[in-house]
Structures are given as C-alpha cells and as structure tokens.
C-alpha positions as CSV (number, residue, x, y, z in Angstrom):
1,M,29.5,7.6,-28.8
2,G,31.8,6.5,-26.0
3,K,31.8,9.9,-24.4
4,K,27.9,9.9,-24.3
5,F,28.0,6.5,-22.6
6,L,30.6,7.7,-20.1
7,V,28.7,10.9,-19.1
8,S,25.4,8.9,-19.0
9,S,27.1,6.3,-16.8
10,F,28.3,8.8,-14.2
11,L,24.9,10.6,-14.2
12,A,23.0,7.3,-13.8
13,I,25.3,6.2,-11.0
14,I,25.0,9.5,-9.2
15,V,21.2,9.5,-9.4
16,G,21.2,5.8,-8.4
17,I,23.3,6.5,-5.3
18,L,21.0,9.4,-4.4
19,L,17.9,7.2,-4.8
20,V,19.5,4.3,-2.8
21,G,20.3,6.8,0.0
22,G,16.8,8.2,-0.1
23,G,15.2,4.8,0.1
24,V,17.4,3.7,3.0
25,W,16.7,7.0,4.7
26,G,13.0,6.6,4.2
27,M,13.0,3.1,5.7
28,A,15.1,4.3,8.7
29,F,12.9,7.3,9.2
30,T,9.8,5.2,9.2
31,Y,11.3,2.6,11.5
32,T,12.5,5.2,14.0
33,N,9.1,7.0,14.1
34,V,7.2,3.8,14.5
35,A,9.5,2.4,17.1
36,R,9.4,5.4,19.4
37,E,5.6,4.9,19.9
38,N,6.4,1.6,21.7
39,I,3.4,-0.2,20.3
40,T,3.1,-4.0,20.9
41,T,0.6,-6.1,19.1
42,P,-2.1,-7.6,21.3
43,D,-2.3,-11.4,21.9
44,D,-5.2,-11.7,19.4
45,A,-3.3,-10.1,16.5
46,S,-2.2,-12.1,13.5
47,I,1.4,-11.5,14.7
48,P,0.8,-11.6,18.5
49,S,2.8,-9.9,21.3
50,V,5.6,-8.3,19.3
51,P,6.8,-4.7,19.0
52,V,5.4,-2.9,16.0
53,R,8.3,-1.9,13.7
54,G,7.9,-3.1,10.1
55,P,5.2,-3.3,7.5
56,F,3.9,-6.7,8.6
57,T,3.5,-5.7,12.3
58,L,2.0,-2.4,11.2
59,K,-0.6,-4.3,9.2
60,A,-1.3,-6.8,12.0
61,Q,-1.9,-3.8,14.4
62,A,-4.2,-2.0,12.0
63,D,-6.2,-5.1,11.4
64,V,-6.7,-5.9,15.1
65,I,-7.7,-2.3,15.8
66,R,-10.4,-2.6,13.2
67,E,-11.5,-6.0,14.5
68,H,-11.7,-4.6,18.1
69,T,-13.7,-1.6,17.0
70,L,-16.2,-3.7,15.1
71,K,-16.7,-5.8,18.2
72,M,-17.3,-2.6,20.3
73,T,-19.8,-1.3,17.8
74,D,-21.7,-4.5,17.2
75,G,-20.2,-5.0,13.8
76,K,-21.2,-1.6,12.5
77,T,-18.8,0.9,10.8
78,F,-19.0,4.6,11.3
79,A,-21.2,5.1,8.3
80,E,-23.6,2.4,9.3
81,M,-24.5,3.9,12.7
82,P,-27.0,6.7,13.1
83,R,-25.8,10.1,14.1
84,Q,-28.3,10.4,16.9
85,I,-29.9,7.8,19.1
86,S,-32.8,7.9,21.6
87,K,-31.8,8.9,25.2
88,L,-32.6,6.0,27.5
89,D,-33.6,5.9,31.1
90,V,-32.1,3.5,33.7
91,E,-34.5,0.8,32.6
92,G,-33.5,1.1,29.0
93,K,-36.7,2.8,27.8
94,P,-36.6,5.9,25.6
95,I,-37.0,9.3,27.4
96,L,-39.8,11.2,25.7
97,D,-40.0,15.0,25.2
98,E,-43.1,17.1,25.9
99,N,-44.5,16.1,22.4
100,G,-44.2,12.4,23.1
101,K,-41.3,12.0,20.8
102,P,-38.0,10.3,21.9
103,T,-35.3,12.7,23.1
104,M,-32.3,12.3,20.7
105,I,-28.7,12.5,21.7
106,A,-25.4,12.1,19.9
107,N,-24.4,8.6,19.2
108,T,-21.1,8.5,21.0
109,A,-20.3,5.0,19.8
110,R,-19.4,6.7,16.5
111,D,-16.6,8.5,18.3
112,I,-14.8,5.1,18.7
113,W,-14.6,4.9,14.9
114,I,-13.0,8.4,14.7
115,T,-10.2,7.3,16.9
116,A,-9.9,3.9,15.3
117,T,-9.8,5.4,11.8
118,T,-7.1,7.8,12.8
119,L,-4.9,5.0,14.2
120,I,-5.6,2.7,11.3
121,T,-4.8,5.4,8.8
122,A,-1.5,6.3,10.6
123,L,-0.5,2.6,10.6
124,N,-1.4,2.2,6.9
125,L,0.7,5.3,6.1
126,G,3.6,3.6,7.7
127,I,3.1,0.6,5.5
128,F,2.9,2.9,2.5
129,A,6.1,4.7,3.6
130,Y,8.0,1.4,3.7
131,A,6.7,0.3,0.3
132,F,7.6,3.6,-1.3
133,S,11.0,3.6,0.2
134,A,11.6,0.1,-1.1
135,I,10.6,1.1,-4.6
136,V,12.9,4.1,-4.4
137,L,15.7,1.9,-3.2
138,L,15.1,-0.7,-6.0
139,L,15.0,2.1,-8.6
140,G,18.3,3.5,-7.3
141,L,19.9,0.0,-7.6
142,F,18.5,-0.1,-11.2
143,F,20.1,3.3,-12.0
144,V,23.4,2.2,-10.5
145,W,23.3,-1.0,-12.6
146,T,22.4,1.0,-15.7
147,G,25.3,3.3,-15.0
148,V,27.7,0.4,-14.7
149,I,26.5,-1.0,-18.0
150,F,26.9,2.4,-19.7
151,Y,30.4,2.6,-18.3
152,A,31.3,-0.8,-19.7
153,L,29.9,0.3,-23.0
154,S,31.9,3.5,-22.9
155,R,35.1,1.5,-22.5
156,K,34.1,-0.7,-25.5
157,Y,33.1,2.0,-27.9
C-alpha cells in the first residue's frame, strides 16, 4: 500500500508542477500579448486612464467600446439595423430611381459593429485566457498538495 502512495505522490506532484507552470505561462503569455498593444482605457471607462493589462482592465475596455458603438449607432446593435438604407440627397431627402422607388445603398453604420465586435471579442478572449490560466494554476496546486498528502501517507503505511 505504501508503494502505491509513494508512486501516486510523485506522479501527482509532477503533474501538479506541470500544471502550475502551464498556468503561470498562460498568464504571462496573455499579459505580454495584451501589453504590447499599448491600449489605455478612455476617461469614461469604469477603470479610467490606465493601461490595459489584466482581466479587469480588459473588461473595462470591452464595455466602453460597446458603449461608444451604441452611441454611434443610436443605440442599435448590428442585428437591429437594416442592411440597406435609402440614399439621401444633400437636403436629406431620399433619392428616387426611375420607378419612383428609393435608391438603396449599404448601411455603412453596420460596419462600425463589425470592428467593435472584433475588438470586444479579442478583449473577452483575453479575460477567458486569464481565467483558464488561473484554473489550471489552482488545479496544479491541488495536485501538488494531493501529492504531498500521498507522500505523507506512504511514509505512514
């Protein structure tokens, strides 16, 4: 019985050390990649005027991008805006075609949402990377602790 505990303890400690290393590496990797973008939260963010580095500043930046995009699109999301809108003249009146129907053009305001969604998604993935790395780190610590307990049991039995 003691030999099984001894082998299990070494395996658990080795796996735990690998997981701790992976979790730390994941956090460092995420931090480095976020930091090199040199993003600073705007003054109206929930965490204003600070470099974006960790999960809280990533969330603040993602939220403020969404807020600004909603302001630019009159509170409408991508899905709530029509694909095409009437082409307007300088007076703001619809330009009609030869059949008397409004000439339709692409709604370029929707393009704002394409960019915003891309940025928000990237920021949210950074948050997810930090969370996943933290879980891996904690799991690694749990494995190391389990290995230590198994080692103590191997000495006793």
